[in-house]
PyMOL Python script that loads the backbone (N, CA, C, O; Angstrom):
from pymol import cmd

cmd.read_pdbstr("""\
ATOM      1  N   MET A   1       0.846  -1.170   0.000  1.00  0.00           N
ATOM      2  CA  MET A   1       0.000   0.000   0.000  1.00  0.00           C
ATOM      3  C   MET A   1       0.891   1.233   0.000  1.00  0.00           C
ATOM      4  O   MET A   1       1.797   1.337   0.826  1.00  0.00           O
ATOM      5  N   PHE A   2       0.658   2.134  -0.878  1.00  0.00           N
ATOM      6  CA  PHE A   2       1.444   3.359  -0.994  1.00  0.00           C
ATOM      7  C   PHE A   2       2.923   3.064  -1.209  1.00  0.00           C
ATOM      8  O   PHE A   2       3.779   3.808  -0.729  1.00  0.00           O
ATOM      9  N   GLY A   3       3.232   1.982  -1.928  1.00  0.00           N
ATOM     10  CA  GLY A   3       4.610   1.634  -2.227  1.00  0.00           C
ATOM     11  C   GLY A   3       5.358   0.966  -1.099  1.00  0.00           C
ATOM     12  O   GLY A   3       6.571   0.784  -1.205  1.00  0.00           O
ATOM     13  N   VAL A   4       4.689   0.594  -0.024  1.00  0.00           N
ATOM     14  CA  VAL A   4       5.329  -0.055   1.115  1.00  0.00           C
ATOM     15  C   VAL A   4       4.976  -1.537   1.092  1.00  0.00           C
ATOM     16  O   VAL A   4       3.804  -1.903   1.004  1.00  0.00           O
ATOM     17  N   LYS A   5       5.996  -2.386   1.173  1.00  0.00           N
ATOM     18  CA  LYS A   5       5.764  -3.824   1.205  1.00  0.00           C
ATOM     19  C   LYS A   5       5.614  -4.261   2.658  1.00  0.00           C
ATOM     20  O   LYS A   5       6.449  -3.928   3.499  1.00  0.00           O
ATOM     21  N   LEU A   6       4.552  -5.006   2.954  1.00  0.00           N
ATOM     22  CA  LEU A   6       4.315  -5.533   4.290  1.00  0.00           C
ATOM     23  C   LEU A   6       4.232  -7.047   4.228  1.00  0.00           C
ATOM     24  O   LEU A   6       3.792  -7.614   3.228  1.00  0.00           O
ATOM     25  N   TYR A   7       4.655  -7.693   5.296  1.00  0.00           N
ATOM     26  CA  TYR A   7       4.625  -9.145   5.400  1.00  0.00           C
ATOM     27  C   TYR A   7       3.614  -9.528   6.472  1.00  0.00           C
ATOM     28  O   TYR A   7       3.595  -8.956   7.561  1.00  0.00           O
ATOM     29  N   VAL A   8       2.769 -10.511   6.143  1.00  0.00           N
ATOM     30  CA  VAL A   8       1.745 -10.987   7.067  1.00  0.00           C
ATOM     31  C   VAL A   8       2.096 -12.414   7.459  1.00  0.00           C
ATOM     32  O   VAL A   8       2.409 -13.243   6.605  1.00  0.00           O
ATOM     33  N   SER A   9       2.044 -12.692   8.755  1.00  0.00           N
ATOM     34  CA  SER A   9       2.282 -14.035   9.265  1.00  0.00           C
ATOM     35  C   SER A   9       1.020 -14.478  10.006  1.00  0.00           C
ATOM     36  O   SER A   9       0.857 -14.168  11.186  1.00  0.00           O
ATOM     37  N   PRO A  10       0.121 -15.205   9.319  1.00  0.00           N
ATOM     38  CA  PRO A  10      -1.150 -15.593   9.929  1.00  0.00           C
ATOM     39  C   PRO A  10      -1.133 -17.025  10.463  1.00  0.00           C
ATOM     40  O   PRO A  10      -0.300 -17.845  10.077  1.00  0.00           O
ATOM     41  N   VAL A  11      -2.078 -17.299  11.362  1.00  0.00           N
ATOM     42  CA  VAL A  11      -2.390 -18.664  11.784  1.00  0.00           C
ATOM     43  C   VAL A  11      -3.836 -18.897  11.394  1.00  0.00           C
ATOM     44  O   VAL A  11      -4.740 -18.195  11.846  1.00  0.00           O
ATOM     45  N   LEU A  12      -4.037 -19.896  10.545  1.00  0.00           N
ATOM     46  CA  LEU A  12      -5.354 -20.192  10.001  1.00  0.00           C
ATOM     47  C   LEU A  12      -5.833 -21.535  10.527  1.00  0.00           C
ATOM     48  O   LEU A  12      -5.099 -22.523  10.474  1.00  0.00           O
ATOM     49  N   ASP A  13      -7.063 -21.578  11.036  1.00  0.00           N
ATOM     50  CA  ASP A  13      -7.687 -22.827  11.451  1.00  0.00           C
ATOM     51  C   ASP A  13      -8.198 -23.511  10.188  1.00  0.00           C
ATOM     52  O   ASP A  13      -9.139 -23.025   9.560  1.00  0.00           O
ATOM     53  N   LEU A  14      -7.591 -24.626   9.812  1.00  0.00           N
ATOM     54  CA  LEU A  14      -7.962 -25.291   8.564  1.00  0.00           C
ATOM     55  C   LEU A  14      -9.309 -25.998   8.653  1.00  0.00           C
ATOM     56  O   LEU A  14      -9.862 -26.397   7.628  1.00  0.00           O
ATOM     57  N   TYR A  15      -9.847 -26.159   9.863  1.00  0.00           N
ATOM     58  CA  TYR A  15     -11.161 -26.790  10.009  1.00  0.00           C
ATOM     59  C   TYR A  15     -12.270 -25.851   9.547  1.00  0.00           C
ATOM     60  O   TYR A  15     -13.145 -26.243   8.775  1.00  0.00           O
ATOM     61  N   ASN A  16     -12.226 -24.613  10.022  1.00  0.00           N
ATOM     62  CA  ASN A  16     -13.318 -23.689   9.701  1.00  0.00           C
ATOM     63  C   ASN A  16     -12.867 -22.431   8.949  1.00  0.00           C
ATOM     64  O   ASN A  16     -13.688 -21.559   8.665  1.00  0.00           O
ATOM     65  N   GLY A  17     -11.578 -22.327   8.626  1.00  0.00           N
ATOM     66  CA  GLY A  17     -11.080 -21.194   7.857  1.00  0.00           C
ATOM     67  C   GLY A  17     -10.879 -19.919   8.659  1.00  0.00           C
ATOM     68  O   GLY A  17     -10.553 -18.876   8.091  1.00  0.00           O
ATOM     69  N   GLU A  18     -11.069 -19.989   9.967  1.00  0.00           N
ATOM     70  CA  GLU A  18     -10.931 -18.812  10.830  1.00  0.00           C
ATOM     71  C   GLU A  18      -9.460 -18.428  10.979  1.00  0.00           C
ATOM     72  O   GLU A  18      -8.600 -19.295  11.134  1.00  0.00           O
ATOM     73  N   ILE A  19      -9.180 -17.138  10.933  1.00  0.00           N
ATOM     74  CA  ILE A  19      -7.839 -16.650  11.239  1.00  0.00           C
ATOM     75  C   ILE A  19      -7.750 -16.509  12.752  1.00  0.00           C
ATOM     76  O   ILE A  19      -8.467 -15.710  13.354  1.00  0.00           O
ATOM     77  N   ILE A  20      -6.863 -17.293  13.361  1.00  0.00           N
ATOM     78  CA  ILE A  20      -6.703 -17.296  14.817  1.00  0.00           C
ATOM     79  C   ILE A  20      -5.968 -16.039  15.264  1.00  0.00           C
ATOM     80  O   ILE A  20      -6.395 -15.365  16.201  1.00  0.00           O
ATOM     81  N   THR A  21      -4.877 -15.730  14.601  1.00  0.00           N
ATOM     82  CA  THR A  21      -4.094 -14.536  14.903  1.00  0.00           C
ATOM     83  C   THR A  21      -3.182 -14.235  13.716  1.00  0.00           C
ATOM     84  O   THR A  21      -3.011 -15.067  12.826  1.00  0.00           O
ATOM     85  N   TYR A  22      -2.610 -13.057  13.715  1.00  0.00           N
ATOM     86  CA  TYR A  22      -1.659 -12.697  12.666  1.00  0.00           C
ATOM     87  C   TYR A  22      -0.768 -11.576  13.174  1.00  0.00           C
ATOM     88  O   TYR A  22      -1.116 -10.858  14.111  1.00  0.00           O
ATOM     89  N   THR A  23       0.381 -11.442  12.541  1.00  0.00           N
ATOM     90  CA  THR A  23       1.260 -10.306  12.790  1.00  0.00           C
ATOM     91  C   THR A  23       1.639  -9.709  11.439  1.00  0.00           C
ATOM     92  O   THR A  23       1.655 -10.400  10.420  1.00  0.00           O
ATOM     93  N   ILE A  24       1.939  -8.430  11.450  1.00  0.00           N
ATOM     94  CA  ILE A  24       2.329  -7.712  10.241  1.00  0.00           C
ATOM     95  C   ILE A  24       3.648  -6.999  10.518  1.00  0.00           C
ATOM     96  O   ILE A  24       3.822  -6.377  11.566  1.00  0.00           O
ATOM     97  N   GLY A  25       4.569  -7.096   9.570  1.00  0.00           N
ATOM     98  CA  GLY A  25       5.849  -6.427   9.732  1.00  0.00           C
ATOM     99  C   GLY A  25       6.391  -5.940   8.406  1.00  0.00           C
ATOM    100  O   GLY A  25       5.898  -6.313   7.341  1.00  0.00           O
ATOM    101  N   SER A  26       7.407  -5.108   8.483  1.00  0.00           N
ATOM    102  CA  SER A  26       8.007  -4.551   7.269  1.00  0.00           C
ATOM    103  C   SER A  26       9.068  -5.469   6.678  1.00  0.00           C
ATOM    104  O   SER A  26       9.499  -5.271   5.542  1.00  0.00           O
ATOM    105  N   ARG A  27       9.497  -6.484   7.453  1.00  0.00           N
ATOM    106  CA  ARG A  27      10.491  -7.443   6.974  1.00  0.00           C
ATOM    107  C   ARG A  27      10.114  -8.835   7.465  1.00  0.00           C
ATOM    108  O   ARG A  27       9.515  -8.965   8.533  1.00  0.00           O
ATOM    109  N   PRO A  28      10.452  -9.882   6.707  1.00  0.00           N
ATOM    110  CA  PRO A  28      10.156 -11.250   7.150  1.00  0.00           C
ATOM    111  C   PRO A  28      11.221 -11.736   8.134  1.00  0.00           C
ATOM    112  O   PRO A  28      12.193 -12.380   7.737  1.00  0.00           O
ATOM    113  N   THR A  29      11.036 -11.427   9.402  1.00  0.00           N
ATOM    114  CA  THR A  29      12.038 -11.732  10.420  1.00  0.00           C
ATOM    115  C   THR A  29      11.553 -12.830  11.363  1.00  0.00           C
ATOM    116  O   THR A  29      10.372 -13.173  11.396  1.00  0.00           O
ATOM    117  N   TYR A  30      12.497 -13.366  12.124  1.00  0.00           N
ATOM    118  CA  TYR A  30      12.159 -14.368  13.131  1.00  0.00           C
ATOM    119  C   TYR A  30      11.193 -13.791  14.161  1.00  0.00           C
ATOM    120  O   TYR A  30      10.272 -14.486  14.590  1.00  0.00           O
ATOM    121  N   SER A  31      11.380 -12.556  14.562  1.00  0.00           N
ATOM    122  CA  SER A  31      10.510 -11.958  15.579  1.00  0.00           C
ATOM    123  C   SER A  31       9.071 -11.834  15.079  1.00  0.00           C
ATOM    124  O   SER A  31       8.137 -11.932  15.875  1.00  0.00           O
ATOM    125  N   LEU A  32       8.877 -11.624  13.792  1.00  0.00           N
ATOM    126  CA  LEU A  32       7.531 -11.577  13.219  1.00  0.00           C
ATOM    127  C   LEU A  32       6.833 -12.918  13.423  1.00  0.00           C
ATOM    128  O   LEU A  32       5.675 -12.965  13.837  1.00  0.00           O
ATOM    129  N   VAL A  33       7.539 -14.003  13.133  1.00  0.00           N
ATOM    130  CA  VAL A  33       6.963 -15.340  13.264  1.00  0.00           C
ATOM    131  C   VAL A  33       6.828 -15.744  14.727  1.00  0.00           C
ATOM    132  O   VAL A  33       5.813 -16.327  15.107  1.00  0.00           O
ATOM    133  N   SER A  34       7.820 -15.449  15.551  1.00  0.00           N
ATOM    134  CA  SER A  34       7.747 -15.854  16.955  1.00  0.00           C
ATOM    135  C   SER A  34       6.626 -15.130  17.690  1.00  0.00           C
ATOM    136  O   SER A  34       5.969 -15.730  18.540  1.00  0.00           O
ATOM    137  N   LYS A  35       6.393 -13.869  17.386  1.00  0.00           N
ATOM    138  CA  LYS A  35       5.279 -13.134  18.000  1.00  0.00           C
ATOM    139  C   LYS A  35       3.944 -13.737  17.565  1.00  0.00           C
ATOM    140  O   LYS A  35       3.017 -13.841  18.368  1.00  0.00           O
ATOM    141  N   MET A  36       3.848 -14.133  16.297  1.00  0.00           N
ATOM    142  CA  MET A  36       2.633 -14.772  15.798  1.00  0.00           C
ATOM    143  C   MET A  36       2.376 -16.075  16.546  1.00  0.00           C
ATOM    144  O   MET A  36       1.239 -16.354  16.926  1.00  0.00           O
ATOM    145  N   LEU A  37       3.420 -16.875  16.762  1.00  0.00           N
ATOM    146  CA  LEU A  37       3.255 -18.132  17.491  1.00  0.00           C
ATOM    147  C   LEU A  37       2.857 -17.892  18.942  1.00  0.00           C
ATOM    148  O   LEU A  37       1.994 -18.594  19.471  1.00  0.00           O
ATOM    149  N   GLU A  38       3.472 -16.914  19.589  1.00  0.00           N
ATOM    150  CA  GLU A  38       3.103 -16.578  20.969  1.00  0.00           C
ATOM    151  C   GLU A  38       1.634 -16.187  21.052  1.00  0.00           C
ATOM    152  O   GLU A  38       0.918 -16.643  21.944  1.00  0.00           O
ATOM    153  N   ASN A  39       1.183 -15.347  20.128  1.00  0.00           N
ATOM    154  CA  ASN A  39      -0.219 -14.924  20.112  1.00  0.00           C
ATOM    155  C   ASN A  39      -1.148 -16.105  19.875  1.00  0.00           C
ATOM    156  O   ASN A  39      -2.198 -16.200  20.510  1.00  0.00           O
ATOM    157  N   ALA A  40      -0.778 -17.005  18.973  1.00  0.00           N
ATOM    158  CA  ALA A  40      -1.611 -18.169  18.671  1.00  0.00           C
ATOM    159  C   ALA A  40      -1.746 -19.068  19.892  1.00  0.00           C
ATOM    160  O   ALA A  40      -2.842 -19.533  20.202  1.00  0.00           O
ATOM    161  N   LEU A  41      -0.652 -19.312  20.579  1.00  0.00           N
ATOM    162  CA  LEU A  41      -0.688 -20.188  21.749  1.00  0.00           C
ATOM    163  C   LEU A  41      -1.501 -19.579  22.886  1.00  0.00           C
ATOM    164  O   LEU A  41      -2.106 -20.315  23.666  1.00  0.00           O
ATOM    165  N   GLU A  42      -1.528 -18.262  22.995  1.00  0.00           N
ATOM    166  CA  GLU A  42      -2.340 -17.600  24.018  1.00  0.00           C
ATOM    167  C   GLU A  42      -3.833 -17.770  23.753  1.00  0.00           C
ATOM    168  O   GLU A  42      -4.625 -17.760  24.695  1.00  0.00           O
ATOM    169  N   HIS A  43      -4.235 -17.926  22.486  1.00  0.00           N
ATOM    170  CA  HIS A  43      -5.648 -18.027  22.125  1.00  0.00           C
ATOM    171  C   HIS A  43      -6.187 -19.459  22.159  1.00  0.00           C
ATOM    172  O   HIS A  43      -7.398 -19.663  22.073  1.00  0.00           O
ATOM    173  N   LEU A  44      -5.300 -20.452  22.285  1.00  0.00           N
ATOM    174  CA  LEU A  44      -5.745 -21.839  22.244  1.00  0.00           C
ATOM    175  C   LEU A  44      -6.124 -22.338  23.634  1.00  0.00           C
ATOM    176  O   LEU A  44      -5.494 -21.960  24.622  1.00  0.00           O
ATOM    177  N   PRO A  45      -7.151 -23.188  23.716  1.00  0.00           N
ATOM    178  CA  PRO A  45      -7.489 -23.802  25.001  1.00  0.00           C
ATOM    179  C   PRO A  45      -6.316 -24.652  25.500  1.00  0.00           C
ATOM    180  O   PRO A  45      -5.498 -25.122  24.709  1.00  0.00           O
ATOM    181  N   GLU A  46      -6.246 -24.840  26.806  1.00  0.00           N
ATOM    182  CA  GLU A  46      -5.112 -25.519  27.423  1.00  0.00           C
ATOM    183  C   GLU A  46      -4.945 -26.958  26.928  1.00  0.00           C
ATOM    184  O   GLU A  46      -3.816 -27.414  26.750  1.00  0.00           O
ATOM    185  N   ASN A  47      -6.032 -27.672  26.706  1.00  0.00           N
ATOM    186  CA  ASN A  47      -5.945 -29.077  26.314  1.00  0.00           C
ATOM    187  C   ASN A  47      -6.033 -29.277  24.798  1.00  0.00           C
ATOM    188  O   ASN A  47      -6.209 -30.405  24.335  1.00  0.00           O
ATOM    189  N   HIS A  48      -5.915 -28.220  24.038  1.00  0.00           N
ATOM    190  CA  HIS A  48      -6.035 -28.276  22.579  1.00  0.00           C
ATOM    191  C   HIS A  48      -4.793 -28.907  21.960  1.00  0.00           C
ATOM    192  O   HIS A  48      -3.669 -28.573  22.337  1.00  0.00           O
ATOM    193  N   GLN A  49      -4.994 -29.814  21.014  1.00  0.00           N
ATOM    194  CA  GLN A  49      -3.870 -30.408  20.290  1.00  0.00           C
ATOM    195  C   GLN A  49      -3.613 -29.574  19.041  1.00  0.00           C
ATOM    196  O   GLN A  49      -4.533 -29.285  18.276  1.00  0.00           O
ATOM    197  N   LEU A  50      -2.385 -29.200  18.847  1.00  0.00           N
ATOM    198  CA  LEU A  50      -2.022 -28.265  17.792  1.00  0.00           C
ATOM    199  C   LEU A  50      -1.111 -28.937  16.773  1.00  0.00           C
ATOM    200  O   LEU A  50      -0.180 -29.656  17.137  1.00  0.00           O
ATOM    201  N   LEU A  51      -1.385 -28.698  15.505  1.00  0.00           N
ATOM    202  CA  LEU A  51      -0.517 -29.136  14.418  1.00  0.00           C
ATOM    203  C   LEU A  51      -0.158 -27.901  13.608  1.00  0.00           C
ATOM    204  O   LEU A  51      -1.030 -27.241  13.044  1.00  0.00           O
ATOM    205  N   MET A  52       1.125 -27.598  13.557  1.00  0.00           N
ATOM    206  CA  MET A  52       1.586 -26.435  12.802  1.00  0.00           C
ATOM    207  C   MET A  52       2.198 -26.919  11.493  1.00  0.00           C
ATOM    208  O   MET A  52       2.923 -27.913  11.468  1.00  0.00           O
ATOM    209  N   ASP A  53       1.903 -26.212  10.410  1.00  0.00           N
ATOM    210  CA  ASP A  53       2.462 -26.525   9.103  1.00  0.00           C
ATOM    211  C   ASP A  53       2.889 -25.217   8.453  1.00  0.00           C
ATOM    212  O   ASP A  53       2.327 -24.158   8.734  1.00  0.00           O
ATOM    213  N   SER A  54       3.867 -25.301   7.600  1.00  0.00           N
ATOM    214  CA  SER A  54       4.367 -24.123   6.906  1.00  0.00           C
ATOM    215  C   SER A  54       4.252 -24.355   5.409  1.00  0.00           C
ATOM    216  O   SER A  54       4.404 -25.482   4.939  1.00  0.00           O
ATOM    217  N   ASP A  55       3.989 -23.312   4.672  1.00  0.00           N
ATOM    218  CA  ASP A  55       3.946 -23.457   3.221  1.00  0.00           C
ATOM    219  C   ASP A  55       5.331 -23.285   2.602  1.00  0.00           C
ATOM    220  O   ASP A  55       5.464 -23.192   1.382  1.00  0.00           O
ATOM    221  N   GLN A  56       6.347 -23.242   3.437  1.00  0.00           N
ATOM    222  CA  GLN A  56       7.717 -23.122   2.948  1.00  0.00           C
ATOM    223  C   GLN A  56       8.179 -24.460   2.391  1.00  0.00           C
ATOM    224  O   GLN A  56       7.838 -25.511   2.933  1.00  0.00           O
ATOM    225  N   GLU A  57       8.942 -24.426   1.329  1.00  0.00           N
ATOM    226  CA  GLU A  57       9.444 -25.665   0.720  1.00  0.00           C
ATOM    227  C   GLU A  57      10.794 -26.026   1.257  1.00  0.00           C
ATOM    228  O   GLU A  57      11.367 -27.039   0.856  1.00  0.00           O
TER     229      GLU A  57
END
""", "prot")
cmd.dss("prot")
cmd.show_as("cartoon", "prot")
cmd.util.cbc("prot")
cmd.orient("prot")
């Protein structure tokens, strides 16, 4: 937007398509992803089983 590139790191629930959480940053850094994971884990119930997958090859 306005010539600025932004990176989005989302967590998507593949069962219902809901976006659980996301972070936005100006660069694809480790802190962008780690903050997204911290936010996702805070939103999950304590006994929830989690499977994380990446679209990275």
